[in-house]
mmCIF file as gemmi writes it, N, C-alpha and C atoms, coordinates in Angstrom:
data_model
loop_
_atom_site.group_PDB
_atom_site.id
_atom_site.type_symbol
_atom_site.label_atom_id
_atom_site.label_alt_id
_atom_site.label_comp_id
_atom_site.label_asym_id
_atom_site.label_entity_id
_atom_site.label_seq_id
_atom_site.pdbx_PDB_ins_code
_atom_site.Cartn_x
_atom_site.Cartn_y
_atom_site.Cartn_z
_atom_site.occupancy
_atom_site.B_iso_or_equiv
_atom_site.pdbx_formal_charge
_atom_site.auth_seq_id
_atom_site.auth_asym_id
_atom_site.pdbx_PDB_model_num
ATOM 1 N N . MET Axp A 1 ? 117.531 75.995 83.382 1 0 ? 1 A 1
ATOM 2 C CA . MET Axp A 1 ? 116.201 76.206 82.825 1 0 ? 1 A 1
ATOM 3 C C . MET Axp A 1 ? 115.595 77.465 83.445 1 0 ? 1 A 1
ATOM 4 N N . ASP Axp A 2 ? 114.83 78.146 82.647 1 0 ? 2 A 1
ATOM 5 C CA . ASP Axp A 2 ? 114.199 79.38 83.083 1 0 ? 2 A 1
ATOM 6 C C . ASP Axp A 2 ? 112.734 79.345 82.652 1 0 ? 2 A 1
ATOM 7 N N . GLU Axp A 3 ? 111.864 79.869 83.486 1 0 ? 3 A 1
ATOM 8 C CA . GLU Axp A 3 ? 110.45 79.966 83.132 1 0 ? 3 A 1
ATOM 9 C C . GLU Axp A 3 ? 110.063 81.425 83.002 1 0 ? 3 A 1
ATOM 10 N N . ILE Axp A 4 ? 109.323 81.712 81.958 1 0 ? 4 A 1
ATOM 11 C CA . ILE Axp A 4 ? 108.856 83.065 81.682 1 0 ? 4 A 1
ATOM 12 C C . ILE Axp A 4 ? 107.337 83.034 81.726 1 0 ? 4 A 1
ATOM 13 N N . ILE Axp A 5 ? 106.734 84.005 82.387 1 0 ? 5 A 1
ATOM 14 C CA . ILE Axp A 5 ? 105.275 84.138 82.346 1 0 ? 5 A 1
ATOM 15 C C . ILE Axp A 5 ? 104.962 84.999 81.125 1 0 ? 5 A 1
ATOM 16 N N . CYS Axp A 6 ? 104.32 84.389 80.127 1 0 ? 6 A 1
ATOM 17 C CA . CYS Axp A 6 ? 104.044 85.113 78.885 1 0 ? 6 A 1
ATOM 18 C C . CYS Axp A 6 ? 102.88 86.086 79.072 1 0 ? 6 A 1
ATOM 19 N N . ILE Axp A 7 ? 102.639 86.859 78.057 1 0 ? 7 A 1
ATOM 20 C CA . ILE Axp A 7 ? 101.594 87.885 78.087 1 0 ? 7 A 1
ATOM 21 C C . ILE Axp A 7 ? 100.202 87.294 78.314 1 0 ? 7 A 1
ATOM 22 N N . LEU Axp A 8 ? 100.043 85.994 78.054 1 0 ? 8 A 1
ATOM 23 C CA . LEU Axp A 8 ? 98.761 85.313 78.277 1 0 ? 8 A 1
ATOM 24 C C . LEU Axp A 8 ? 98.676 84.682 79.664 1 0 ? 8 A 1
ATOM 25 N N . GLY Axp A 9 ? 99.723 84.857 80.475 1 0 ? 9 A 1
ATOM 26 C CA . GLY Axp A 9 ? 99.732 84.305 81.823 1 0 ? 9 A 1
ATOM 27 C C . GLY Axp A 9 ? 100.157 82.847 81.899 1 0 ? 9 A 1
ATOM 28 N N . LYS Axp A 10 ? 100.702 82.311 80.819 1 0 ? 10 A 1
ATOM 29 C CA . LYS Axp A 10 ? 101.146 80.917 80.792 1 0 ? 10 A 1
ATOM 30 C C . LYS Axp A 10 ? 102.645 80.843 81.097 1 0 ? 10 A 1
ATOM 31 N N . LYS Axp A 11 ? 103.074 79.75 81.734 1 0 ? 11 A 1
ATOM 32 C CA . LYS Axp A 11 ? 104.486 79.552 82.05 1 0 ? 11 A 1
ATOM 33 C C . LYS Axp A 11 ? 105.167 78.881 80.864 1 0 ? 11 A 1
ATOM 34 N N . ILE Axp A 12 ? 106.198 79.535 80.328 1 0 ? 12 A 1
ATOM 35 C CA . ILE Axp A 12 ? 106.917 79.035 79.159 1 0 ? 12 A 1
ATOM 36 C C . ILE Axp A 12 ? 108.366 78.764 79.554 1 0 ? 12 A 1
ATOM 37 N N . LYS Axp A 13 ? 108.841 77.536 79.324 1 0 ? 13 A 1
ATOM 38 C CA . LYS Axp A 13 ? 110.235 77.182 79.608 1 0 ? 13 A 1
ATOM 39 C C . LYS Axp A 13 ? 111.133 77.705 78.493 1 0 ? 13 A 1
ATOM 40 N N . PHE Axp A 14 ? 112.271 78.268 78.889 1 0 ? 14 A 1
ATOM 41 C CA . PHE Axp A 14 ? 113.281 78.731 77.936 1 0 ? 14 A 1
ATOM 42 C C . PHE Axp A 14 ? 114.629 78.222 78.429 1 0 ? 14 A 1
ATOM 43 N N . THR Axp A 15 ? 115.137 77.187 77.779 1 0 ? 15 A 1
ATOM 44 C CA . THR Axp A 15 ? 116.384 76.558 78.197 1 0 ? 15 A 1
ATOM 45 C C . THR Axp A 15 ? 117.554 77.041 77.348 1 0 ? 15 A 1
ATOM 46 N N . LYS Axp A 16 ? 118.757 76.839 77.872 1 0 ? 16 A 1
ATOM 47 C CA . LYS Axp A 16 ? 119.977 77.158 77.109 1 0 ? 16 A 1
ATOM 48 C C . LYS Axp A 16 ? 120.016 76.328 75.828 1 0 ? 16 A 1
ATOM 49 N N . GLU Axp A 17 ? 119.564 75.079 75.904 1 0 ? 17 A 1
ATOM 50 C CA . GLU Axp A 17 ? 119.544 74.212 74.718 1 0 ? 17 A 1
ATOM 51 C C . GLU Axp A 17 ? 118.676 74.82 73.621 1 0 ? 17 A 1
ATOM 52 N N . ARG Axp A 18 ? 117.522 75.355 73.99 1 0 ? 18 A 1
ATOM 53 C CA . ARG Axp A 18 ? 116.63 75.971 72.999 1 0 ? 18 A 1
ATOM 54 C C . ARG Axp A 18 ? 117.262 77.231 72.425 1 0 ? 18 A 1
ATOM 55 N N . TYR Axp A 19 ? 117.908 78.019 73.28 1 0 ? 19 A 1
ATOM 56 C CA . TYR Axp A 19 ? 118.564 79.232 72.784 1 0 ? 19 A 1
ATOM 57 C C . TYR Axp A 19 ? 119.663 78.864 71.787 1 0 ? 19 A 1
ATOM 58 N N . LEU Axp A 20 ? 120.47 77.842 72.093 1 0 ? 20 A 1
ATOM 59 C CA . LEU Axp A 20 ? 121.514 77.407 71.16 1 0 ? 20 A 1
ATOM 60 C C . LEU Axp A 20 ? 120.903 76.9 69.86 1 0 ? 20 A 1
ATOM 61 N N . HIS Axp A 21 ? 119.798 76.174 69.948 1 0 ? 21 A 1
ATOM 62 C CA . HIS Axp A 21 ? 119.08 75.699 68.753 1 0 ? 21 A 1
ATOM 63 C C . HIS Axp A 21 ? 118.649 76.888 67.889 1 0 ? 21 A 1
ATOM 64 N N . ILE Axp A 22 ? 118.084 77.896 68.527 1 0 ? 22 A 1
ATOM 65 C CA . ILE Axp A 22 ? 117.612 79.084 67.799 1 0 ? 22 A 1
ATOM 66 C C . ILE Axp A 22 ? 118.779 79.772 67.104 1 0 ? 22 A 1
ATOM 67 N N . VAL Axp A 23 ? 119.871 79.988 67.825 1 0 ? 23 A 1
ATOM 68 C CA . VAL Axp A 23 ? 121.019 80.714 67.271 1 0 ? 23 A 1
ATOM 69 C C . VAL Axp A 23 ? 121.68 79.932 66.138 1 0 ? 23 A 1
ATOM 70 N N . LEU Axp A 24 ? 121.73 78.607 66.246 1 0 ? 24 A 1
ATOM 71 C CA . LEU Axp A 24 ? 122.313 77.797 65.173 1 0 ? 24 A 1
ATOM 72 C C . LEU Axp A 24 ? 121.505 77.915 63.884 1 0 ? 24 A 1
ATOM 73 N N . ARG Axp A 25 ? 120.195 77.938 64.004 1 0 ? 25 A 1
ATOM 74 C CA . ARG Axp A 25 ? 119.336 78.003 62.819 1 0 ? 25 A 1
ATOM 75 C C . ARG Axp A 25 ? 119.042 79.434 62.367 1 0 ? 25 A 1
ATOM 76 N N . HIS Axp A 26 ? 119.143 80.371 63.297 1 0 ? 26 A 1
ATOM 77 C CA . HIS Axp A 26 ? 118.825 81.772 63.004 1 0 ? 26 A 1
ATOM 78 C C . HIS Axp A 26 ? 119.901 82.661 63.632 1 0 ? 26 A 1
ATOM 79 N N . PRO Axp A 27 ? 121.09 82.688 63.033 1 0 ? 27 A 1
ATOM 80 C CA . PRO Axp A 27 ? 122.219 83.408 63.637 1 0 ? 27 A 1
ATOM 81 C C . PRO Axp A 27 ? 121.967 84.901 63.846 1 0 ? 27 A 1
ATOM 82 N N . GLU Axp A 28 ? 120.992 85.463 63.155 1 0 ? 28 A 1
ATOM 83 C CA . GLU Axp A 28 ? 120.657 86.877 63.353 1 0 ? 28 A 1
ATOM 84 C C . GLU Axp A 28 ? 120.107 87.136 64.757 1 0 ? 28 A 1
ATOM 85 N N . LEU Axp A 29 ? 119.735 86.077 65.48 1 0 ? 29 A 1
ATOM 86 C CA . LEU Axp A 29 ? 119.221 86.227 66.847 1 0 ? 29 A 1
ATOM 87 C C . LEU Axp A 29 ? 120.297 86.005 67.912 1 0 ? 29 A 1
ATOM 88 N N . GLU Axp A 30 ? 121.54 85.81 67.488 1 0 ? 30 A 1
ATOM 89 C CA . GLU Axp A 30 ? 122.62 85.675 68.465 1 0 ? 30 A 1
ATOM 90 C C . GLU Axp A 30 ? 122.732 86.965 69.271 1 0 ? 30 A 1
ATOM 91 N N . GLY Axp A 31 ? 122.81 86.827 70.574 1 0 ? 31 A 1
ATOM 92 C CA . GLY Axp A 31 ? 122.862 87.987 71.454 1 0 ? 31 A 1
ATOM 93 C C . GLY Axp A 31 ? 121.507 88.629 71.698 1 0 ? 31 A 1
ATOM 94 N N . LYS Axp A 32 ? 120.438 88.01 71.229 1 0 ? 32 A 1
ATOM 95 C CA . LYS Axp A 32 ? 119.084 88.572 71.345 1 0 ? 32 A 1
ATOM 96 C C . LYS Axp A 32 ? 118.216 87.795 72.333 1 0 ? 32 A 1
ATOM 97 N N . GLU Axp A 33 ? 118.843 87.135 73.296 1 0 ? 33 A 1
ATOM 98 C CA . GLU Axp A 33 ? 118.08 86.36 74.281 1 0 ? 33 A 1
ATOM 99 C C . GLU Axp A 33 ? 117.065 87.24 75.013 1 0 ? 33 A 1
ATOM 100 N N . VAL Axp A 34 ? 117.477 88.449 75.359 1 0 ? 34 A 1
ATOM 101 C CA . VAL Axp A 34 ? 116.565 89.376 76.046 1 0 ? 34 A 1
ATOM 102 C C . VAL Axp A 34 ? 115.385 89.725 75.142 1 0 ? 34 A 1
ATOM 103 N N . ASP Axp A 35 ? 115.632 89.914 73.847 1 0 ? 35 A 1
ATOM 104 C CA . ASP Axp A 35 ? 114.552 90.234 72.905 1 0 ? 35 A 1
ATOM 105 C C . ASP Axp A 35 ? 113.576 89.07 72.754 1 0 ? 35 A 1
ATOM 106 N N . ILE Axp A 36 ? 114.088 87.853 72.805 1 0 ? 36 A 1
ATOM 107 C CA . ILE Axp A 36 ? 113.215 86.678 72.729 1 0 ? 36 A 1
ATOM 108 C C . ILE Axp A 36 ? 112.301 86.642 73.954 1 0 ? 36 A 1
ATOM 109 N N . ARG Axp A 37 ? 112.892 86.844 75.13 1 0 ? 37 A 1
ATOM 110 C CA . ARG Axp A 37 ? 112.096 86.878 76.366 1 0 ? 37 A 1
ATOM 111 C C . ARG Axp A 37 ? 111.062 88.003 76.319 1 0 ? 37 A 1
ATOM 112 N N . LYS Axp A 38 ? 111.507 89.174 75.867 1 0 ? 38 A 1
ATOM 113 C CA . LYS Axp A 38 ? 110.624 90.346 75.807 1 0 ? 38 A 1
ATOM 114 C C . LYS Axp A 38 ? 109.444 90.095 74.868 1 0 ? 38 A 1
ATOM 115 N N . THR Axp A 39 ? 109.679 89.349 73.795 1 0 ? 39 A 1
ATOM 116 C CA . THR Axp A 39 ? 108.596 89.035 72.861 1 0 ? 39 A 1
ATOM 117 C C . THR Axp A 39 ? 107.502 88.23 73.553 1 0 ? 39 A 1
ATOM 118 N N . LEU Axp A 40 ? 107.876 87.307 74.413 1 0 ? 40 A 1
ATOM 119 C CA . LEU Axp A 40 ? 106.872 86.523 75.144 1 0 ? 40 A 1
ATOM 120 C C . LEU Axp A 40 ? 106.08 87.379 76.124 1 0 ? 40 A 1
ATOM 121 N N . THR Axp A 41 ? 106.723 88.366 76.729 1 0 ? 41 A 1
ATOM 122 C CA . THR Axp A 41 ? 106.06 89.151 77.781 1 0 ? 41 A 1
ATOM 123 C C . THR Axp A 41 ? 105.399 90.419 77.273 1 0 ? 41 A 1
ATOM 124 N N . THR Axp A 42 ? 105.801 90.895 76.08 1 0 ? 42 A 1
ATOM 125 C CA . THR Axp A 42 ? 105.246 92.158 75.564 1 0 ? 42 A 1
ATOM 126 C C . THR Axp A 42 ? 104.863 92.05 74.093 1 0 ? 42 A 1
ATOM 127 N N . ALA Axp A 43 ? 104.392 90.896 73.673 1 0 ? 43 A 1
ATOM 128 C CA . ALA Axp A 43 ? 104.032 90.685 72.264 1 0 ? 43 A 1
ATOM 129 C C . ALA Axp A 43 ? 102.999 91.711 71.796 1 0 ? 43 A 1
ATOM 130 N N . ASP Axp A 44 ? 103.069 92.039 70.51 1 0 ? 44 A 1
ATOM 131 C CA . ASP Axp A 44 ? 102.052 92.898 69.907 1 0 ? 44 A 1
ATOM 132 C C . ASP Axp A 44 ? 100.775 92.102 69.641 1 0 ? 44 A 1
ATOM 133 N N . PHE Axp A 45 ? 100.957 90.836 69.276 1 0 ? 45 A 1
ATOM 134 C CA . PHE Axp A 45 ? 99.816 89.937 69.118 1 0 ? 45 A 1
ATOM 135 C C . PHE Axp A 45 ? 100.293 88.496 69.194 1 0 ? 45 A 1
ATOM 136 N N . VAL Axp A 46 ? 99.344 87.605 69.474 1 0 ? 46 A 1
ATOM 137 C CA . VAL Axp A 46 ? 99.622 86.173 69.59 1 0 ? 46 A 1
ATOM 138 C C . VAL Axp A 46 ? 98.67 85.447 68.657 1 0 ? 46 A 1
ATOM 139 N N . GLN Axp A 47 ? 99.225 84.496 67.934 1 0 ? 47 A 1
ATOM 140 C CA . GLN Axp A 47 ? 98.463 83.77 66.924 1 0 ? 47 A 1
ATOM 141 C C . GLN Axp A 47 ? 98.499 82.274 67.229 1 0 ? 47 A 1
ATOM 142 N N . GLU Axp A 48 ? 97.401 81.596 66.951 1 0 ? 48 A 1
ATOM 143 C CA . GLU Axp A 48 ? 97.337 80.139 67.067 1 0 ? 48 A 1
ATOM 144 C C . GLU Axp A 48 ? 97.755 79.539 65.734 1 0 ? 48 A 1
ATOM 145 N N . SER Axp A 49 ? 98.599 78.527 65.768 1 0 ? 49 A 1
ATOM 146 C CA . SER Axp A 49 ? 99.042 77.86 64.549 1 0 ? 49 A 1
ATOM 147 C C . SER Axp A 49 ? 97.861 77.208 63.834 1 0 ? 49 A 1
ATOM 148 N N . VAL Axp A 50 ? 97.889 77.228 62.512 1 0 ? 50 A 1
ATOM 149 C CA . VAL Axp A 50 ? 96.836 76.554 61.744 1 0 ? 50 A 1
ATOM 150 C C . VAL Axp A 50 ? 97.02 75.037 61.779 1 0 ? 50 A 1
ATOM 151 N N . TYR Axp A 51 ? 98.21 74.574 62.166 1 0 ? 51 A 1
ATOM 152 C CA . TYR Axp A 51 ? 98.508 73.141 62.165 1 0 ? 51 A 1
ATOM 153 C C . TYR Axp A 51 ? 98.302 72.478 63.524 1 0 ? 51 A 1
ATOM 154 N N . ASP Axp A 52 ? 98.436 73.267 64.59 1 0 ? 52 A 1
ATOM 155 C CA . ASP Axp A 52 ? 98.346 72.702 65.937 1 0 ? 52 A 1
ATOM 156 C C . ASP Axp A 52 ? 97.841 73.794 66.873 1 0 ? 52 A 1
ATOM 157 N N . LYS Axp A 53 ? 96.655 73.616 67.427 1 0 ? 53 A 1
ATOM 158 C CA . LYS Axp A 53 ? 96.057 74.657 68.273 1 0 ? 53 A 1
ATOM 159 C C . LYS Axp A 53 ? 96.835 74.886 69.565 1 0 ? 53 A 1
ATOM 160 N N . ASN Axp A 54 ? 97.733 73.971 69.908 1 0 ? 54 A 1
ATOM 161 C CA . ASN Axp A 54 ? 98.565 74.135 71.101 1 0 ? 54 A 1
ATOM 162 C C . ASN Axp A 54 ? 99.857 74.897 70.823 1 0 ? 54 A 1
ATOM 163 N N . VAL Axp A 55 ? 100.099 75.226 69.561 1 0 ? 55 A 1
ATOM 164 C CA . VAL Axp A 55 ? 101.289 75.993 69.188 1 0 ? 55 A 1
ATOM 165 C C . VAL Axp A 55 ? 100.888 77.448 68.998 1 0 ? 55 A 1
ATOM 166 N N . LEU Axp A 56 ? 101.581 78.325 69.719 1 0 ? 56 A 1
ATOM 167 C CA . LEU Axp A 56 ? 101.297 79.757 69.663 1 0 ? 56 A 1
ATOM 168 C C . LEU Axp A 56 ? 102.492 80.499 69.096 1 0 ? 56 A 1
ATOM 169 N N . LEU Axp A 57 ? 102.21 81.513 68.286 1 0 ? 57 A 1
ATOM 170 C CA . LEU Axp A 57 ? 103.243 82.365 67.709 1 0 ? 57 A 1
ATOM 171 C C . LEU Axp A 57 ? 103.089 83.753 68.309 1 0 ? 57 A 1
ATOM 172 N N . TYR Axp A 58 ? 104.125 84.201 68.997 1 0 ? 58 A 1
ATOM 173 C CA . TYR Axp A 58 ? 104.147 85.512 69.646 1 0 ? 58 A 1
ATOM 174 C C . TYR Axp A 58 ? 104.921 86.458 68.736 1 0 ? 58 A 1
ATOM 175 N N . TYR Axp A 59 ? 104.283 87.541 68.295 1 0 ? 59 A 1
ATOM 176 C CA . TYR Axp A 59 ? 104.897 88.509 67.387 1 0 ? 59 A 1
ATOM 177 C C . TYR Axp A 59 ? 105.159 89.819 68.12 1 0 ? 59 A 1
ATOM 178 N N . ARG Axp A 60 ? 106.388 90.357 67.957 1 0 ? 60 A 1
ATOM 179 C CA . ARG Axp A 60 ? 106.702 91.683 68.491 1 0 ? 60 A 1
ATOM 180 C C . ARG Axp A 60 ? 107.452 92.455 67.42 1 0 ? 60 A 1
ATOM 181 N N . SER Axp A 61 ? 106.939 93.621 67.085 1 0 ? 61 A 1
ATOM 182 C CA . SER Axp A 61 ? 107.539 94.463 66.057 1 0 ? 61 A 1
ATOM 183 C C . SER Axp A 61 ? 108.892 94.984 66.532 1 0 ? 61 A 1
ATOM 184 N N . ILE Axp A 62 ? 109.901 94.897 65.637 1 0 ? 62 A 1
ATOM 185 C CA . ILE Axp A 62 ? 111.223 95.426 65.98 1 0 ? 62 A 1
ATOM 186 C C . ILE Axp A 62 ? 111.61 96.614 65.104 1 0 ? 62 A 1
ATOM 187 N N . ASN Axp A 63 ? 110.871 96.835 64.043 1 0 ? 63 A 1
ATOM 188 C CA . ASN Axp A 63 ? 111.009 98.032 63.203 1 0 ? 63 A 1
ATOM 189 C C . ASN Axp A 63 ? 109.748 98.121 62.342 1 0 ? 63 A 1
ATOM 190 N N . LYS Axp A 64 ? 109.753 98.965 61.344 1 0 ? 64 A 1
ATOM 191 C CA . LYS Axp A 64 ? 108.527 99.182 60.559 1 0 ? 64 A 1
ATOM 192 C C . LYS Axp A 64 ? 108.088 97.971 59.75 1 0 ? 64 A 1
ATOM 193 N N . LYS Axp A 65 ? 108.998 97.025 59.488 1 0 ? 65 A 1
ATOM 194 C CA . LYS Axp A 65 ? 108.619 95.907 58.625 1 0 ? 65 A 1
ATOM 195 C C . LYS Axp A 65 ? 108.928 94.521 59.182 1 0 ? 65 A 1
ATOM 196 N N . ASP Axp A 66 ? 109.636 94.432 60.298 1 0 ? 66 A 1
ATOM 197 C CA . ASP Axp A 66 ? 110.052 93.129 60.809 1 0 ? 66 A 1
ATOM 198 C C . ASP Axp A 66 ? 109.51 92.845 62.205 1 0 ? 66 A 1
ATOM 199 N N . TYR Axp A 67 ? 109.348 91.553 62.468 1 0 ? 67 A 1
ATOM 200 C CA . TYR Axp A 67 ? 108.906 91.065 63.773 1 0 ? 67 A 1
ATOM 201 C C . TYR Axp A 67 ? 109.913 90.047 64.294 1 0 ? 67 A 1
ATOM 202 N N . ILE Axp A 68 ? 110.065 89.992 65.604 1 0 ? 68 A 1
ATOM 203 C CA . ILE Axp A 68 ? 110.63 88.796 66.221 1 0 ? 68 A 1
ATOM 204 C C . ILE Axp A 68 ? 109.43 87.906 66.497 1 0 ? 68 A 1
ATOM 205 N N . VAL Axp A 69 ? 109.538 86.653 66.083 1 0 ? 69 A 1
ATOM 206 C CA . VAL Axp A 69 ? 108.471 85.677 66.298 1 0 ? 69 A 1
ATOM 207 C C . VAL Axp A 69 ? 109.023 84.582 67.206 1 0 ? 69 A 1
ATOM 208 N N . VAL Axp A 70 ? 108.325 84.321 68.292 1 0 ? 70 A 1
ATOM 209 C CA . VAL Axp A 70 ? 108.685 83.221 69.186 1 0 ? 70 A 1
ATOM 210 C C . VAL Axp A 70 ? 107.56 82.197 69.098 1 0 ? 70 A 1
ATOM 211 N N . VAL Axp A 71 ? 107.939 80.962 68.791 1 0 ? 71 A 1
ATOM 212 C CA . VAL Axp A 71 ? 106.974 79.877 68.638 1 0 ? 71 A 1
ATOM 213 C C . VAL Axp A 71 ? 107.063 78.987 69.874 1 0 ? 71 A 1
ATOM 214 N N . GLY Axp A 72 ? 105.923 78.783 70.516 1 0 ? 72 A 1
ATOM 215 C CA . GLY Axp A 72 ? 105.896 77.943 71.709 1 0 ? 72 A 1
ATOM 216 C C . GLY Axp A 72 ? 104.746 76.963 71.67 1 0 ? 72 A 1
ATOM 217 N N . LYS Axp A 73 ? 104.93 75.859 72.348 1 0 ? 73 A 1
ATOM 218 C CA . LYS Axp A 73 ? 103.854 74.869 72.485 1 0 ? 73 A 1
ATOM 219 C C . LYS Axp A 73 ? 103.37 74.937 73.923 1 0 ? 73 A 1
ATOM 220 N N . VAL Axp A 74 ? 102.054 75.05 74.108 1 0 ? 74 A 1
ATOM 221 C CA . VAL Axp A 74 ? 101.473 75.234 75.439 1 0 ? 74 A 1
ATOM 222 C C . VAL Axp A 74 ? 100.375 74.2 75.668 1 0 ? 74 A 1
ATOM 223 N N . LEU Axp A 75 ? 100.478 73.493 76.788 1 0 ? 75 A 1
ATOM 224 C CA . LEU Axp A 75 ? 99.454 72.542 77.225 1 0 ? 75 A 1
ATOM 225 C C . LEU Axp A 75 ? 99.163 72.822 78.69 1 0 ? 75 A 1
ATOM 226 N N . ASN Axp A 76 ? 97.901 72.988 79.033 1 0 ? 76 A 1
ATOM 227 C CA . ASN Axp A 76 ? 97.501 73.204 80.429 1 0 ? 76 A 1
ATOM 228 C C . ASN Axp A 76 ? 98.265 74.348 81.097 1 0 ? 76 A 1
ATOM 229 N N . ASN Axp A 77 ? 98.389 75.46 80.399 1 0 ? 77 A 1
ATOM 230 C CA . ASN Axp A 77 ? 99.031 76.674 80.916 1 0 ? 77 A 1
ATOM 231 C C . ASN Axp A 77 ? 100.526 76.549 81.162 1 0 ? 77 A 1
ATOM 232 N N . HIS Axp A 78 ? 101.16 75.464 80.7 1 0 ? 78 A 1
ATOM 233 C CA . HIS Axp A 78 ? 102.606 75.304 80.766 1 0 ? 78 A 1
ATOM 234 C C . HIS Axp A 78 ? 103.098 75.004 79.358 1 0 ? 78 A 1
ATOM 235 N N . GLY Axp A 79 ? 104.25 75.554 79.017 1 0 ? 79 A 1
ATOM 236 C CA . GLY Axp A 79 ? 104.738 75.325 77.673 1 0 ? 79 A 1
ATOM 237 C C . GLY Axp A 79 ? 106.24 75.464 77.569 1 0 ? 79 A 1
ATOM 238 N N . PHE Axp A 80 ? 106.711 75.424 76.333 1 0 ? 80 A 1
ATOM 239 C CA . PHE Axp A 80 ? 108.134 75.554 76.06 1 0 ? 80 A 1
ATOM 240 C C . PHE Axp A 80 ? 108.312 76.224 74.707 1 0 ? 80 A 1
ATOM 241 N N . ILE Axp A 81 ? 109.465 76.842 74.531 1 0 ? 81 A 1
ATOM 242 C CA . ILE Axp A 81 ? 109.786 77.483 73.26 1 0 ? 81 A 1
ATOM 243 C C . ILE Axp A 81 ? 110.24 76.413 72.281 1 0 ? 81 A 1
ATOM 244 N N . ILE Axp A 82 ? 109.691 76.467 71.072 1 0 ? 82 A 1
ATOM 245 C CA . ILE Axp A 82 ? 110.118 75.579 69.991 1 0 ? 82 A 1
ATOM 246 C C . ILE Axp A 82 ? 111.242 76.247 69.216 1 0 ? 82 A 1
ATOM 247 N N . THR Axp A 83 ? 111.015 77.489 68.796 1 0 ? 83 A 1
ATOM 248 C CA . THR Axp A 83 ? 112.012 78.235 68.034 1 0 ? 83 A 1
ATOM 249 C C . THR Axp A 83 ? 111.666 79.715 68.068 1 0 ? 83 A 1
ATOM 250 N N . ALA Axp A 84 ? 112.519 80.503 67.465 1 0 ? 84 A 1
ATOM 251 C CA . ALA Axp A 84 ? 112.278 81.936 67.295 1 0 ? 84 A 1
ATOM 252 C C . ALA Axp A 84 ? 112.991 82.36 66.021 1 0 ? 84 A 1
ATOM 253 N N . TYR Axp A 85 ? 112.481 83.406 65.389 1 0 ? 85 A 1
ATOM 254 C CA . TYR Axp A 85 ? 113.074 83.889 64.145 1 0 ? 85 A 1
ATOM 255 C C . TYR Axp A 85 ? 112.594 85.304 63.879 1 0 ? 85 A 1
ATOM 256 N N . ILE Axp A 86 ? 113.203 85.937 62.885 1 0 ? 86 A 1
ATOM 257 C CA . ILE Axp A 86 ? 112.766 87.262 62.444 1 0 ? 86 A 1
ATOM 258 C C . ILE Axp A 86 ? 111.979 87.077 61.153 1 0 ? 86 A 1
ATOM 259 N N . ALA Axp A 87 ? 110.828 87.734 61.06 1 0 ? 87 A 1
ATOM 260 C CA . ALA Axp A 87 ? 109.959 87.614 59.886 1 0 ? 87 A 1
ATOM 261 C C . ALA Axp A 87 ? 109.466 88.989 59.463 1 0 ? 87 A 1
ATOM 262 N N . ASN Axp A 88 ? 109.151 89.103 58.17 1 0 ? 88 A 1
ATOM 263 C CA . ASN Axp A 88 ? 108.562 90.358 57.681 1 0 ? 88 A 1
ATOM 264 C C . ASN Axp A 88 ? 107.137 90.154 57.183 1 0 ? 88 A 1
ATOM 265 N N . VAL Axp A 89 ? 106.615 88.943 57.367 1 0 ? 89 A 1
ATOM 266 C CA . VAL Axp A 89 ? 105.21 88.66 57.057 1 0 ? 89 A 1
ATOM 267 C C . VAL Axp A 89 ? 104.614 87.868 58.215 1 0 ? 89 A 1
ATOM 268 N N . VAL Axp A 90 ? 103.311 87.984 58.374 1 0 ? 90 A 1
ATOM 269 C CA . VAL Axp A 90 ? 102.589 87.256 59.413 1 0 ? 90 A 1
ATOM 270 C C . VAL Axp A 90 ? 102.053 85.972 58.799 1 0 ? 90 A 1
ATOM 271 N N . LYS Axp A 91 ? 102.289 84.857 59.477 1 0 ? 91 A 1
ATOM 272 C CA . LYS Axp A 91 ? 101.793 83.575 58.976 1 0 ? 91 A 1
ATOM 273 C C . LYS Axp A 91 ? 100.272 83.513 59.074 1 0 ? 91 A 1
ATOM 274 N N . LYS Axp A 92 ? 99.684 82.563 58.35 1 0 ? 92 A 1
ATOM 275 C CA . LYS Axp A 92 ? 98.243 82.341 58.455 1 0 ? 92 A 1
ATOM 276 C C . LYS Axp A 92 ? 97.932 81.772 59.827 1 0 ? 92 A 1
ATOM 277 N N . GLY Axp A 93 ? 96.777 82.132 60.331 1 0 ? 93 A 1
ATOM 278 C CA . GLY Axp A 93 ? 96.364 81.638 61.635 1 0 ? 93 A 1
ATOM 279 C C . GLY Axp A 93 ? 95.431 82.625 62.301 1 0 ? 93 A 1
ATOM 280 N N . VAL Axp A 94 ? 94.815 82.187 63.357 1 0 ? 94 A 1
ATOM 281 C CA . VAL Axp A 94 ? 93.859 83.007 64.093 1 0 ? 94 A 1
ATOM 282 C C . VAL Axp A 94 ? 94.601 83.797 65.164 1 0 ? 94 A 1
ATOM 283 N N . ILE Axp A 95 ? 94.409 85.109 65.163 1 0 ? 95 A 1
ATOM 284 C CA . ILE Axp A 95 ? 94.986 85.941 66.213 1 0 ? 95 A 1
ATOM 285 C C . ILE Axp A 95 ? 94.105 85.78 67.447 1 0 ? 95 A 1
ATOM 286 N N . ILE Axp A 96 ? 94.706 85.294 68.537 1 0 ? 96 A 1
ATOM 287 C CA . ILE Axp A 96 ? 93.93 85.036 69.756 1 0 ? 96 A 1
ATOM 288 C C . ILE Axp A 96 ? 94.096 86.141 70.794 1 0 ? 96 A 1
ATOM 289 N N . TRP Axp A 97 ? 95.09 86.997 70.603 1 0 ? 97 A 1
ATOM 290 C CA . TRP Axp A 97 ? 95.304 88.116 71.525 1 0 ? 97 A 1
ATOM 291 C C . TRP Axp A 97 ? 96.013 89.238 70.766 1 0 ? 97 A 1
ATOM 292 N N . ARG Axp A 98 ? 95.583 90.466 71.021 1 0 ? 98 A 1
ATOM 293 C CA . ARG Axp A 98 ? 96.205 91.638 70.387 1 0 ? 98 A 1
ATOM 294 C C . ARG Axp A 98 ? 96.352 92.729 71.433 1 0 ? 98 A 1
ATOM 295 N N . LYS Axp A 99 ? 97.46 93.449 71.363 1 0 ? 99 A 1
ATOM 296 C CA . LYS Axp A 99 ? 97.733 94.552 72.291 1 0 ? 99 A 1
ATOM 297 C C . LYS Axp A 99 ? 96.71 95.647 72.13 1 0 ? 99 A 1
């Protein structure tokens, strides 16, 4: 298990199990573990989920049209990664932090 201090100062767990889950569902992220970590620490913006205020979406631009998105659940300044994926649109939700 590994803990990452995200751009908001919260501790986020990133386990091998979660990385394998991400790669199985999003094979385009295979070999991108460093990029997933970097998204948490250097996000362009962070959004609160419209469905759960404890779920945060960290967006980091990887080219002119795509983002790596890391989804994490955070309670009391501690959290864990739910998933990560590449997206070309921003989901609905309130942006709580911007670079």
